[in-house]
Backbone as CSV, one residue per row, in Angstrom:
resi,resn,N_x,N_y,N_z,CA_x,CA_y,CA_z,C_x,C_y,C_z
1,MET,15.543,1.934,-48.151,15.209,2.342,-46.776,16.214,3.393,-46.308
2,PRO,15.765,4.531,-45.745,16.687,5.556,-45.271,17.682,4.982,-44.276
3,ALA,18.928,5.478,-44.352,19.996,4.946,-43.505,19.697,5.101,-42.028
4,LEU,19.097,6.253,-41.621,18.805,6.494,-40.207,17.787,5.493,-39.688
5,LEU,16.711,5.244,-40.484,15.683,4.292,-40.077,16.270,2.894,-39.972
6,LEU,17.112,2.517,-40.940,17.740,1.207,-40.902,18.601,1.053,-39.658
7,SER,19.316,2.122,-39.299,20.165,2.095,-38.109,19.339,1.903,-36.851
8,LEU,18.199,2.600,-36.759,17.335,2.492,-35.584,16.753,1.093,-35.465
9,LEU,16.314,0.515,-36.586,15.739,-0.823,-36.556,16.781,-1.852,-36.157
10,THR,17.985,-1.717,-36.672,19.061,-2.639,-36.332,19.398,-2.568,-34.854
11,SER,19.420,-1.353,-34.297,19.714,-1.177,-32.876,18.644,-1.819,-32.023
12,ALA,17.372,-1.671,-32.423,16.263,-2.230,-31.648,16.337,-3.745,-31.611
13,VAL,16.672,-4.363,-32.758,16.775,-5.815,-32.802,17.929,-6.293,-31.939
14,ALA,19.055,-5.582,-32.009,20.232,-5.979,-31.241,20.000,-5.869,-29.754
15,ALA,19.158,-4.918,-29.337,18.934,-4.675,-27.917,18.065,-5.735,-27.276
16,GLY,17.339,-6.527,-28.080,16.481,-7.556,-27.520,15.140,-6.982,-27.107
17,PRO,14.414,-7.635,-26.171,13.088,-7.199,-25.760,13.103,-5.775,-25.214
18,SER,12.038,-5.040,-25.514,11.940,-3.664,-25.031,11.518,-3.670,-23.567
19,LEU,12.259,-2.973,-22.703,11.965,-2.913,-21.278,11.369,-1.567,-20.938
20,ASP,10.432,-1.560,-19.973,9.884,-0.282,-19.526,10.579,0.212,-18.266
21,VAL,11.594,-0.518,-17.796,12.407,-0.095,-16.655,13.867,-0.442,-16.959
22,THR,14.764,0.090,-16.141,16.171,-0.287,-16.263,16.307,-1.780,-15.984
23,PRO,17.039,-2.534,-16.808,17.148,-3.979,-16.590,17.865,-4.323,-15.291
24,TRP,17.787,-5.578,-14.937,18.432,-6.091,-13.728,19.903,-5.699,-13.693
25,ASN,20.334,-5.154,-12.546,21.730,-4.785,-12.334,22.320,-5.760,-11.318
26,SER,23.231,-6.601,-11.772,23.764,-7.649,-10.906,24.660,-7.115,-9.800
27,THR,24.984,-5.836,-9.852,25.840,-5.240,-8.828,25.043,-4.628,-7.686
28,THR,23.917,-4.003,-8.026,23.196,-3.226,-7.011,21.806,-3.740,-6.672
29,ASP,21.109,-4.355,-7.614,19.709,-4.706,-7.398,19.550,-5.869,-6.422
30,ARG,18.354,-5.934,-5.805,17.992,-7.029,-4.892,16.864,-7.837,-5.509
31,LEU,16.818,-9.128,-5.156,15.798,-10.016,-5.706,15.144,-10.802,-4.581
32,LEU,13.822,-10.799,-4.567,13.052,-11.530,-3.564,12.075,-12.454,-4.277
33,LEU,12.275,-13.753,-4.124,11.362,-14.755,-4.668,10.426,-15.151,-3.535
34,TYR,9.184,-14.687,-3.619,8.223,-14.839,-2.527,7.073,-15.712,-3.005
35,THR,6.794,-16.781,-2.283,5.795,-17.747,-2.730,5.232,-18.520,-1.548
36,LEU,4.038,-19.051,-1.715,3.465,-19.934,-0.701,4.069,-21.330,-0.775
37,GLY,4.785,-21.625,-1.836,5.374,-22.949,-2.012,4.549,-23.829,-2.923
38,LYS,5.205,-24.813,-3.547,4.599,-25.756,-4.481,3.968,-25.023,-5.658
39,THR,4.713,-24.048,-6.162,4.259,-23.232,-7.293,5.248,-23.285,-8.455
40,GLY,6.207,-24.198,-8.390,7.278,-24.214,-9.376,8.422,-23.305,-8.987
41,SER,8.392,-22.819,-7.755,9.385,-21.830,-7.324,10.796,-22.399,-7.218
42,THR,10.926,-23.717,-7.018,12.272,-24.290,-6.947,12.999,-24.130,-8.281
43,SER,12.266,-24.251,-9.382,12.876,-24.029,-10.696,13.383,-22.598,-10.818
44,LEU,12.600,-21.640,-10.329,13.031,-20.240,-10.368,14.179,-19.995,-9.402
45,GLU,14.135,-20.642,-8.260,15.216,-20.535,-7.271,16.557,-20.940,-7.891
46,LEU,16.535,-21.997,-8.686,17.743,-22.462,-9.366,18.110,-21.547,-10.530
47,ALA,17.098,-21.124,-11.280,17.354,-20.291,-12.456,17.885,-18.909,-12.088
48,PHE,17.410,-18.356,-10.968,17.808,-17.001,-10.565,19.130,-16.968,-9.796
49,GLY,19.625,-18.126,-9.385,20.853,-18.138,-8.597,21.997,-17.406,-9.268
50,CYS,22.131,-17.599,-10.585,23.252,-16.994,-11.305,23.198,-15.471,-11.290
51,LEU,22.022,-14.894,-11.086,21.910,-13.434,-11.067,22.575,-12.834,-9.842
52,THR,22.737,-13.642,-8.802,23.365,-13.144,-7.573,24.674,-13.875,-7.267
53,GLY,25.226,-14.546,-8.274,26.513,-15.204,-8.099,26.463,-16.503,-7.328
54,ARG,25.307,-17.168,-7.308,25.152,-18.432,-6.591,24.609,-19.499,-7.533
55,SER,24.691,-20.748,-7.083,24.115,-21.830,-7.872,22.594,-21.848,-7.756
56,ARG,22.080,-21.302,-6.664,20.637,-21.179,-6.461,20.407,-20.096,-5.412
57,LEU,19.215,-19.555,-5.375,18.887,-18.591,-4.329,18.789,-19.313,-2.992
58,PRO,19.359,-18.783,-1.928,19.166,-19.387,-0.609,17.726,-19.192,-0.150
59,PHE,17.295,-20.062,0.728,15.950,-19.969,1.304,16.065,-19.395,2.709
60,VAL,15.382,-18.298,2.969,15.403,-17.697,4.308,14.134,-18.106,5.033
61,ARG,14.330,-18.768,6.155,13.220,-19.370,6.892,12.561,-18.396,7.860
62,ASN,13.374,-17.632,8.586,12.806,-16.709,9.567,13.837,-15.682,9.995
63,ILE,13.382,-14.742,10.801,14.264,-13.750,11.410,14.075,-13.869,12.911
64,ALA,15.156,-14.123,13.625,15.086,-14.308,15.074,14.817,-12.983,15.772
65,ALA,14.479,-13.077,17.050,14.174,-11.877,17.835,15.351,-10.910,17.887
66,ASP,16.572,-11.442,17.767,17.756,-10.580,17.804,18.095,-9.995,16.437
67,GLY,17.204,-10.211,15.452,17.415,-9.644,14.128,18.270,-10.484,13.210
68,ILE,18.675,-11.675,13.659,19.497,-12.557,12.842,18.599,-13.334,11.871
69,TRP,18.978,-13.352,10.608,18.250,-14.088,9.585,18.704,-15.547,9.616
70,ARG,17.770,-16.475,9.407,18.098,-17.901,9.417,17.770,-18.501,8.051
71,ASP,18.747,-19.219,7.477,18.487,-19.843,6.191,17.933,-21.247,6.386
72,ASP,17.812,-22.006,5.290,17.176,-23.317,5.392,18.021,-24.331,6.150
73,GLN,19.280,-24.020,6.407,20.117,-24.870,7.250,20.206,-24.321,8.676
74,TYR,19.375,-23.323,8.956,19.348,-22.642,10.254,20.685,-21.970,10.583
75,LEU,21.428,-21.601,9.536,22.657,-20.852,9.743,22.323,-19.389,9.985
76,ALA,23.084,-18.743,10.848,22.826,-17.346,11.193,23.428,-16.426,10.139
77,LEU,22.644,-15.444,9.707,23.097,-14.461,8.731,22.907,-13.073,9.325
78,GLU,23.980,-12.290,9.377,23.876,-10.940,9.931,22.987,-10.055,9.064
79,THR,23.095,-10.227,7.766,22.282,-9.473,6.816,21.693,-10.448,5.811
80,PRO,20.586,-10.111,5.192,19.979,-11.029,4.231,20.816,-11.128,2.962
81,PRO,20.778,-12.261,2.271,21.446,-12.374,0.975,20.864,-11.345,-0.001
82,ARG,21.622,-11.007,-1.031,21.145,-10.003,-1.986,19.936,-10.511,-2.760
83,GLY,19.862,-11.806,-2.901,18.684,-12.419,-3.483,18.357,-13.677,-2.713
84,PHE,17.081,-13.890,-2.388,16.709,-15.113,-1.672,15.245,-15.434,-1.903
85,LYS,14.870,-16.627,-1.443,13.494,-17.106,-1.535,12.940,-17.263,-0.135
86,THR,11.654,-16.994,0.022,11.001,-17.237,1.308,9.529,-17.544,1.090
87,HIS,8.959,-18.281,2.051,7.518,-18.534,2.088,6.850,-17.682,3.168
88,VAL,7.628,-16.905,3.877,7.157,-16.255,5.104,6.938,-14.760,4.881
89,ALA,5.709,-14.295,5.140,5.372,-12.893,4.893,6.234,-11.943,5.707
90,SER,6.505,-12.275,6.968,7.281,-11.367,7.818,8.722,-11.229,7.328
91,VAL,9.277,-12.292,6.739,10.631,-12.225,6.175,10.631,-11.338,4.934
92,ALA,9.645,-11.538,4.062,9.531,-10.695,2.870,9.323,-9.236,3.262
93,GLN,8.499,-9.009,4.271,8.234,-7.648,4.754,9.516,-6.962,5.211
94,ARG,10.349,-7.700,5.948,11.591,-7.114,6.455,12.536,-6.759,5.314
95,MET,12.576,-7.592,4.289,13.414,-7.294,3.123,12.955,-5.998,2.454
96,VAL,11.652,-5.852,2.290,11.099,-4.637,1.686,11.442,-3.418,2.536
97,GLU,11.275,-3.541,3.844,11.571,-2.424,4.753,13.035,-2.003,4.680
98,MET,13.921,-2.959,4.470,15.347,-2.661,4.409,15.750,-2.027,3.083
99,VAL,15.159,-2.515,1.993,15.644,-2.140,0.663,14.999,-0.876,0.111
100,ARG,13.691,-0.718,0.267,13.008,0.379,-0.420,13.524,1.766,-0.036
101,PRO,13.889,2.030,1.221,14.404,3.372,1.534,15.795,3.643,0.957
102,GLN,16.466,2.620,0.441,17.843,2.770,-0.025,17.946,3.207,-1.480
103,ASP,16.837,3.446,-2.128,16.842,3.806,-3.542,17.504,2.711,-4.378
104,THR,17.302,1.470,-3.952,17.827,0.300,-4.658,16.660,-0.464,-5.267
105,ASN,16.789,-0.885,-6.497,15.717,-1.627,-7.141,15.515,-2.978,-6.462
106,LEU,14.270,-3.260,-6.118,13.903,-4.551,-5.536,12.968,-5.261,-6.499
107,TRP,13.420,-6.388,-6.996,12.612,-7.209,-7.897,11.930,-8.288,-7.064
108,MET,10.616,-8.206,-6.953,9.852,-9.204,-6.207,9.135,-10.106,-7.210
109,ILE,9.536,-11.356,-7.236,8.962,-12.333,-8.159,8.052,-13.260,-7.360
110,ILE,6.792,-13.354,-7.774,5.798,-14.125,-7.025,5.154,-15.167,-7.940
111,PRO,5.560,-16.434,-7.840,4.870,-17.483,-8.588,3.651,-17.989,-7.812
112,VAL,2.563,-18.227,-8.523,1.329,-18.725,-7.908,0.874,-19.975,-8.668
113,ARG,-0.170,-20.602,-8.142,-0.682,-21.838,-8.755,-2.132,-22.032,-8.357
114,ASP,-2.876,-22.734,-9.194,-4.233,-23.166,-8.839,-4.220,-23.657,-7.396
115,THR,-5.005,-23.019,-6.544,-4.916,-23.280,-5.104,-5.328,-24.702,-4.729
116,LEU,-6.201,-25.324,-5.497,-6.603,-26.699,-5.207,-5.441,-27.665,-5.431
117,ALA,-4.740,-27.501,-6.536,-3.581,-28.355,-6.822,-2.419,-28.029,-5.889
118,ARG,-2.234,-26.743,-5.588,-1.124,-26.337,-4.729,-1.294,-26.900,-3.325
119,ALA,-2.518,-26.843,-2.793,-2.775,-27.337,-1.440,-2.480,-28.833,-1.335
120,MET,-2.903,-29.591,-2.324,-2.649,-31.034,-2.306,-1.151,-31.324,-2.366
121,SER,-0.449,-30.611,-3.226,0.995,-30.804,-3.348,1.711,-30.417,-2.060
122,ASP,1.258,-29.340,-1.432,1.860,-28.882,-0.176,1.627,-29.904,0.939
123,PHE,0.441,-30.488,0.964,0.113,-31.514,1.953,1.097,-32.678,1.859
124,PHE,1.357,-33.133,0.650,2.277,-34.256,0.478,3.724,-33.868,0.755
125,GLU,4.084,-32.627,0.468,5.468,-32.188,0.670,5.924,-32.395,2.109
126,THR,5.029,-32.143,3.064,5.399,-32.275,4.478,4.527,-33.309,5.184
127,LEU,4.111,-34.298,4.429,3.224,-35.337,4.952,3.803,-36.023,6.180
128,ASP,5.100,-36.319,6.130,5.710,-37.079,7.222,6.380,-36.201,8.275
129,THR,6.279,-34.899,8.134,6.916,-34.009,9.116,5.944,-33.047,9.781
130,GLN,4.880,-32.683,9.088,3.979,-31.670,9.636,2.542,-32.143,9.777
131,TYR,1.972,-32.657,8.696,0.539,-32.927,8.690,0.147,-34.255,9.333
132,VAL,1.037,-35.225,9.332,0.718,-36.518,9.933,1.823,-36.964,10.881
133,GLY,3.025,-37.115,10.378,4.150,-37.622,11.162,4.760,-38.827,10.474
134,PRO,5.893,-39.321,10.989,6.594,-40.447,10.348,5.733,-41.689,10.163
135,ALA,4.743,-41.874,11.031,3.910,-43.079,10.942,3.108,-43.135,9.646
136,VAL,3.029,-42.010,8.918,2.238,-41.972,7.694,2.730,-42.998,6.677
137,ARG,3.992,-43.375,6.768,4.529,-44.324,5.793,3.898,-45.705,5.945
138,ASN,3.188,-45.914,7.039,2.478,-47.179,7.248,0.974,-47.024,7.038
139,TRP,0.543,-45.831,6.675,-0.882,-45.578,6.490,-1.357,-46.088,5.133
140,SER,-2.646,-46.391,5.079,-3.266,-46.756,3.808,-3.635,-45.486,3.045
141,LEU,-3.897,-45.640,1.762,-4.320,-44.504,0.943,-5.615,-43.910,1.487
142,ALA,-6.527,-44.759,1.945,-7.803,-44.283,2.485,-7.590,-43.428,3.731
143,GLN,-6.656,-43.823,4.585,-6.367,-43.035,5.790,-5.805,-41.653,5.435
144,ILE,-4.929,-41.619,4.448,-4.338,-40.342,4.034,-5.404,-39.444,3.417
145,MET,-6.288,-40.019,2.618,-7.373,-39.236,2.028,-8.277,-38.658,3.106
146,SER,-8.564,-39.459,4.118,-9.414,-38.995,5.212,-8.765,-37.829,5.953
147,ARG,-7.455,-37.927,6.168,-6.735,-36.849,6.851,-6.764,-35.569,6.022
148,TYR,-6.548,-35.699,4.730,-6.544,-34.506,3.876,-7.934,-33.884,3.791
149,LYS,-8.952,-34.713,3.848,-10.324,-34.204,3.763,-10.601,-33.204,4.883
150,THR,-10.012,-33.426,6.052,-10.228,-32.501,7.178,-9.379,-31.236,7.042
151,LEU,-8.250,-31.342,6.361,-7.334,-30.203,6.252,-7.603,-29.323,5.038
152,GLU,-8.100,-29.917,3.974,-8.214,-29.201,2.697,-8.999,-27.892,2.785
153,PRO,-10.148,-27.839,3.481,-10.892,-26.572,3.525,-10.080,-25.414,4.092
154,HIS,-9.161,-25.717,5.001,-8.358,-24.661,5.618,-7.157,-24.278,4.745
155,MET,-6.777,-25.159,3.830,-5.588,-24.926,3.017,-5.890,-24.197,1.715
156,VAL,-7.074,-24.404,1.169,-7.353,-23.863,-0.168,-7.708,-22.382,-0.166
157,GLY,-7.981,-21.815,0.999,-8.358,-20.407,1.040,-7.183,-19.449,1.066
158,ARG,-5.957,-19.971,1.183,-4.777,-19.103,1.282,-4.482,-18.421,-0.050
159,SER,-4.159,-17.137,0.013,-3.801,-16.377,-1.184,-2.616,-15.485,-0.866
160,ILE,-1.623,-15.502,-1.714,-0.448,-14.680,-1.452,-0.743,-13.200,-1.640
161,ILE,-1.696,-12.875,-2.508,-2.052,-11.465,-2.692,-2.582,-10.874,-1.393
162,ASP,-3.257,-11.700,-0.579,-3.785,-11.208,0.696,-2.681,-10.788,1.660
163,THR,-1.459,-11.249,1.435,-0.343,-10.905,2.331,0.424,-9.673,1.873
164,LEU,0.153,-9.189,0.672,0.998,-8.134,0.104,0.866,-6.799,0.823
165,GLN,-0.306,-6.500,1.386,-0.431,-5.250,2.134,0.527,-5.252,3.320
166,GLN,0.620,-6.392,4.014,1.580,-6.506,5.120,3.019,-6.421,4.604
167,VAL,3.319,-7.157,3.551,4.688,-7.224,3.034,5.164,-5.867,2.530
168,LEU,4.306,-5.163,1.800,4.703,-3.895,1.181,4.461,-2.691,2.077
169,GLY,3.669,-2.892,3.146,3.414,-1.791,4.066,2.490,-0.738,3.505
170,GLU,1.641,-1.116,2.575,0.695,-0.178,1.970,-0.432,-0.959,1.306
171,ARG,-1.518,-0.270,1.036,-2.613,-0.885,0.295,-2.122,-1.253,-1.101
172,VAL,-2.722,-2.270,-1.672,-2.253,-2.724,-2.985,-3.342,-2.577,-4.048
173,ASP,-4.230,-1.594,-3.865,-5.276,-1.379,-4.856,-4.727,-0.801,-6.159
174,TRP,-3.435,-0.468,-6.189,-2.792,0.012,-7.408,-2.344,-1.122,-8.326
175,LEU,-2.428,-2.363,-7.826,-2.015,-3.491,-8.658,-2.908,-3.598,-9.895
176,PRO,-2.323,-3.785,-11.071,-3.137,-3.978,-12.275,-3.725,-5.382,-12.299
177,ARG,-4.573,-5.638,-13.257,-5.125,-6.978,-13.426,-4.097,-7.874,-14.115
178,PHE,-4.226,-9.162,-13.893,-3.379,-10.122,-14.593,-3.654,-10.018,-16.087
179,ASP,-2.612,-10.054,-16.890,-2.747,-9.923,-18.341,-2.554,-11.294,-19.000
180,PRO,-3.638,-11.942,-19.428,-3.505,-13.276,-20.041,-2.645,-13.261,-21.300
181,SER,-2.634,-12.141,-22.022,-1.867,-12.093,-23.267,-0.363,-12.117,-23.021
182,SER,0.072,-11.551,-21.890,1.504,-11.545,-21.561,1.854,-12.591,-20.503
183,HIS,0.827,-13.270,-19.984,1.007,-14.339,-18.988,1.643,-13.832,-17.696
184,ASP,1.355,-12.610,-17.309,1.924,-12.098,-16.061,1.137,-10.909,-15.534
185,LEU,1.427,-10.578,-14.285,0.976,-9.316,-13.702,2.252,-8.544,-13.390
186,TRP,2.370,-7.349,-13.941,3.606,-6.577,-13.845,3.272,-5.189,-13.318
187,ALA,3.969,-4.781,-12.271,3.737,-3.462,-11.689,5.064,-2.849,-11.270
188,VAL,5.208,-1.565,-11.518,6.392,-0.814,-11.097,5.914,0.312,-10.194
189,ARG,6.481,0.381,-9.002,6.098,1.410,-8.038,7.374,1.910,-7.361
190,GLY,7.862,3.047,-7.819,9.135,3.538,-7.320,10.246,2.578,-7.706
191,THR,10.986,2.102,-6.717,12.080,1.156,-6.982,11.625,-0.303,-6.922
192,LEU,10.339,-0.518,-6.657,9.801,-1.879,-6.605,9.384,-2.339,-7.995
193,ARG,9.850,-3.504,-8.377,9.404,-4.166,-9.607,8.731,-5.468,-9.191
194,LEU,7.430,-5.539,-9.343,6.661,-6.683,-8.859,6.146,-7.493,-10.039
195,LEU,6.487,-8.764,-10.056,6.115,-9.643,-11.158,5.444,-10.895,-10.607
196,ILE,4.185,-11.104,-10.982,3.454,-12.311,-10.596,3.303,-13.194,-11.827
197,VAL,3.716,-14.444,-11.683,3.590,-15.419,-12.770,2.879,-16.658,-12.236
198,ARG,2.310,-17.436,-13.149,1.536,-18.607,-12.747,2.257,-19.895,-13.144
199,ALA,2.173,-20.889,-12.276,2.803,-22.179,-12.557,2.264,-22.784,-13.847
200,GLU,1.007,-22.522,-14.129,0.391,-23.065,-15.340,1.005,-22.476,-16.613
201,ASP,1.723,-21.371,-16.482,2.371,-20.717,-17.626,3.884,-20.890,-17.591
202,SER,4.381,-21.904,-16.910,5.826,-22.001,-16.667,6.651,-22.079,-17.951
203,THR,6.071,-22.579,-19.026,6.830,-22.617,-20.281,7.133,-21.210,-20.792
204,HIS,6.364,-20.233,-20.333,6.582,-18.842,-20.751,7.512,-18.084,-19.803
205,TRP,7.872,-18.679,-18.676,8.657,-17.940,-17.684,9.960,-17.365,-18.233
206,PRO,10.757,-18.118,-18.991,11.996,-17.520,-19.502,11.757,-16.270,-20.345
207,SER,10.747,-16.306,-21.214,10.484,-15.134,-22.058,9.919,-13.980,-21.236
208,ILE,9.127,-14.288,-20.204,8.597,-13.236,-19.333,9.733,-12.554,-18.586
209,VAL,10.635,-13.343,-18.020,11.768,-12.784,-17.272,12.654,-11.947,-18.186
210,GLU,12.888,-12.425,-19.392,13.713,-11.647,-20.321,13.028,-10.332,-20.683
211,ARG,11.714,-10.376,-20.881,10.980,-9.167,-21.255,10.936,-8.158,-20.124
212,ARG,10.768,-8.625,-18.884,10.618,-7.711,-17.749,11.948,-7.321,-17.107
213,MET,12.889,-8.265,-17.018,14.139,-8.022,-16.300,15.337,-7.788,-17.215
214,GLY,15.182,-8.172,-18.493,16.281,-7.984,-19.422,17.390,-9.000,-19.266
215,VAL,17.089,-10.164,-18.679,18.093,-11.218,-18.507,17.519,-12.541,-19.003
216,LYS,18.410,-13.430,-19.404,18.003,-14.761,-19.843,18.188,-15.752,-18.696
217,ILE,17.225,-16.622,-18.513,17.347,-17.684,-17.520,17.053,-19.016,-18.184
218,ARG,17.545,-20.069,-17.576,17.251,-21.420,-18.051,16.603,-22.191,-16.916
219,LEU,15.390,-22.670,-17.160,14.665,-23.400,-16.124,15.033,-24.877,-16.139
220,PRO,15.357,-25.447,-14.975,15.516,-26.903,-14.908,14.144,-27.548,-15.027
221,SER,14.100,-28.764,-15.478,12.807,-29.426,-15.659,12.319,-30.049,-14.362
222,ALA,11.081,-29.730,-13.997,10.382,-30.375,-12.867,11.227,-30.468,-11.605
223,ALA,11.817,-29.356,-11.191,12.611,-29.370,-9.958,11.700,-29.541,-8.748
224,ASN,12.079,-30.413,-7.827,11.340,-30.649,-6.587,9.926,-31.170,-6.842
225,SER,9.761,-31.967,-7.867,8.448,-32.514,-8.200,8.055,-33.613,-7.222
226,GLY,6.777,-33.619,-6.844,6.282,-34.637,-5.925,6.413,-36.044,-6.475
227,GLU,6.345,-36.174,-7.814,6.445,-37.494,-8.428,7.812,-38.137,-8.199
228,ASP,8.816,-37.303,-7.873,10.172,-37.822,-7.676,10.492,-38.108,-6.209
229,LYS,9.544,-37.865,-5.309,9.802,-38.040,-3.878,9.476,-39.469,-3.435
230,TRP,9.727,-39.747,-2.158,9.460,-41.084,-1.633,7.992,-41.456,-1.777
231,TYR,7.122,-40.435,-1.789,5.682,-40.685,-1.864,5.166,-40.596,-3.306
232,GLY,6.046,-40.640,-4.308,5.661,-40.413,-5.696,4.493,-41.268,-6.173
233,GLU,4.576,-42.585,-5.995,3.500,-43.467,-6.457,2.227,-43.233,-5.655
234,LEU,2.386,-43.023,-4.354,1.236,-42.746,-3.496,0.547,-41.452,-3.926
235,TYR,1.342,-40.453,-4.264,0.826,-39.153,-4.704,0.003,-39.304,-5.984
236,GLN,0.513,-40.101,-6.918,-0.214,-40.310,-8.169,-1.546,-41.003,-7.914
237,ALA,-1.531,-42.010,-7.043,-2.769,-42.719,-6.716,-3.750,-41.797,-6.010
238,PHE,-3.223,-40.944,-5.133,-4.056,-39.997,-4.404,-4.748,-39.048,-5.379
239,LYS,-3.979,-38.467,-6.286,-4.547,-37.509,-7.246,-5.601,-38.163,-8.127
240,SER,-5.402,-39.431,-8.438,-6.356,-40.134,-9.300,-7.666,-40.443,-8.590
241,GLY,-7.594,-40.637,-7.255,-8.780,-41.084,-6.536,-9.449,-40.081,-5.627
242,TYR,-8.725,-39.024,-5.230,-9.292,-38.093,-4.256,-10.269,-37.127,-4.929
243,VAL,-11.442,-36.950,-4.309,-12.457,-36.023,-4.813,-12.730,-34.974,-3.741
244,SER,-12.558,-33.720,-4.084,-12.802,-32.632,-3.132,-14.291,-32.454,-2.885
245,GLU,-14.627,-31.924,-1.715,-16.013,-31.584,-1.422,-16.410,-30.343,-2.228
246,VAL,-17.672,-30.280,-2.632,-18.153,-29.142,-3.422,-17.934,-27.832,-2.677
247,GLU,-18.217,-27.807,-1.384,-18.061,-26.580,-0.608,-16.592,-26.163,-0.519
248,THR,-15.703,-27.137,-0.469,-14.273,-26.824,-0.443,-13.844,-26.183,-1.756
249,VAL,-14.353,-26.701,-2.861,-14.031,-26.129,-4.173,-14.577,-24.708,-4.274
250,ARG,-15.772,-24.498,-3.773,-16.340,-23.138,-3.787,-15.454,-22.175,-3.000
251,ARG,-14.973,-22.642,-1.866,-14.094,-21.815,-1.035,-12.811,-21.466,-1.796
252,ALA,-12.265,-22.453,-2.490,-11.041,-22.219,-3.264,-11.270,-21.187,-4.361
253,LEU,-12.389,-21.290,-5.049,-12.657,-20.378,-6.160,-12.903,-18.950,-5.689
254,LYS,-13.251,-18.785,-4.415,-13.460,-17.441,-3.865,-12.164,-16.795,-3.389
255,SER,-11.080,-17.555,-3.344,-9.816,-17.013,-2.853,-9.336,-15.893,-3.770
256,THR,-8.604,-14.958,-3.201,-8.183,-13.772,-3.947,-7.327,-14.129,-5.150
257,ASP,-6.373,-15.023,-4.966,-5.505,-15.394,-6.088,-6.305,-15.965,-7.250
258,MET,-7.263,-16.830,-6.947,-8.049,-17.459,-8.012,-8.937,-16.433,-8.716
259,ARG,-9.491,-15.497,-7.950,-10.387,-14.498,-8.547,-9.644,-13.494,-9.421
260,LEU,-8.443,-13.109,-8.996,-7.737,-12.030,-9.682,-6.728,-12.499,-10.728
261,LEU,-6.289,-13.754,-10.632,-5.188,-14.187,-11.493,-5.576,-15.264,-12.502
262,TYR,-6.839,-15.691,-12.456,-7.289,-16.725,-13.384,-8.624,-16.328,-13.996
263,THR,-8.863,-16.788,-15.226,-10.125,-16.509,-15.893,-11.202,-17.468,-15.377
264,GLU,-12.431,-17.148,-15.673,-13.536,-18.017,-15.252,-13.420,-19.395,-15.891
265,ASP,-13.036,-19.445,-17.160,-12.868,-20.739,-17.831,-11.789,-21.575,-17.144
266,GLU,-10.705,-20.920,-16.747,-9.619,-21.642,-16.083,-10.062,-22.184,-14.729
267,THR,-10.727,-21.369,-13.933,-11.154,-21.843,-12.611,-12.226,-22.927,-12.731
268,ASN,-13.051,-22.841,-13.769,-14.030,-23.909,-14.000,-13.327,-25.234,-14.293
269,ARG,-12.230,-25.176,-15.036,-11.471,-26.398,-15.325,-10.823,-26.945,-14.057
270,PHE,-10.297,-26.055,-13.225,-9.702,-26.498,-11.961,-10.756,-27.181,-11.089
271,ALA,-11.947,-26.578,-11.037,-13.028,-27.133,-10.223,-13.450,-28.502,-10.746
272,ALA,-13.590,-28.611,-12.059,-13.994,-29.887,-12.656,-12.972,-30.977,-12.359
273,SER,-11.701,-30.620,-12.390,-10.650,-31.593,-12.088,-10.710,-32.031,-10.627
274,ALA,-10.910,-31.079,-9.718,-10.961,-31.400,-8.289,-12.174,-32.255,-7.941
275,LEU,-13.265,-32.058,-8.690,-14.491,-32.813,-8.443,-14.572,-34.074,-9.308
276,HIS,-13.551,-34.292,-10.129,-13.491,-35.437,-11.044,-14.700,-35.464,-11.970
277,LEU,-15.054,-34.290,-12.491,-16.128,-34.196,-13.472,-15.512,-34.296,-14.863
278,ARG,-16.108,-35.035,-15.702,-15.574,-35.198,-17.062,-16.586,-34.713,-18.089
């Protein structure tokens, strides 16, 4: 083998995955983990913390009228952390508005999930604080199912892609289609690096991040899982017995995230599971 060719091949192997952009720069780049929640994002929140010198990414809850950012402990922040997680479109929008004019790379990581499963998990996450109240701990399984039956149609239609025009301040018709072979949707637009991954592909997340960002991460197992919460046994019983309405499932399958990020075979499986069809 010619010496020059051997040298080139050796260099390519040593460099690791081939990147189509400059890899993550821990000194200058910004990171935004944007999600609707219950998508496996807590695992990414923990895994990405080391990229910004923290044990985990902080969660930014809102921005007050005076421009002060509030984290999950409601502590006041004069400026946003260099990397953080949020569920709120207006918070993500403000980060984009601040960073993009600075010629600084902004890595926006968006984990998504089957909307039927995500909605149910989200319902249980705040069962005793938002959707029912503390008295829920005395409720029967049938009462909880009845409550969710009224809420589910309104919860399954949410799609994070529908918020991106607001967040990015522009139309998003330039977004490519999800690539099943690479298990991601990847787009580069100026200094924006946008990566959408699916919870169903979480075993591939480390390799996806290494391929796109040029960094290695280690995912903790099942971080913030509903099975580990106070309602764990109740949640398992609920999932085993609850059957969604056909019209609710149809509504879920029409959502933007489900249409653009999942194949027909995948959404058919999600529907069959929600309807308890075997």
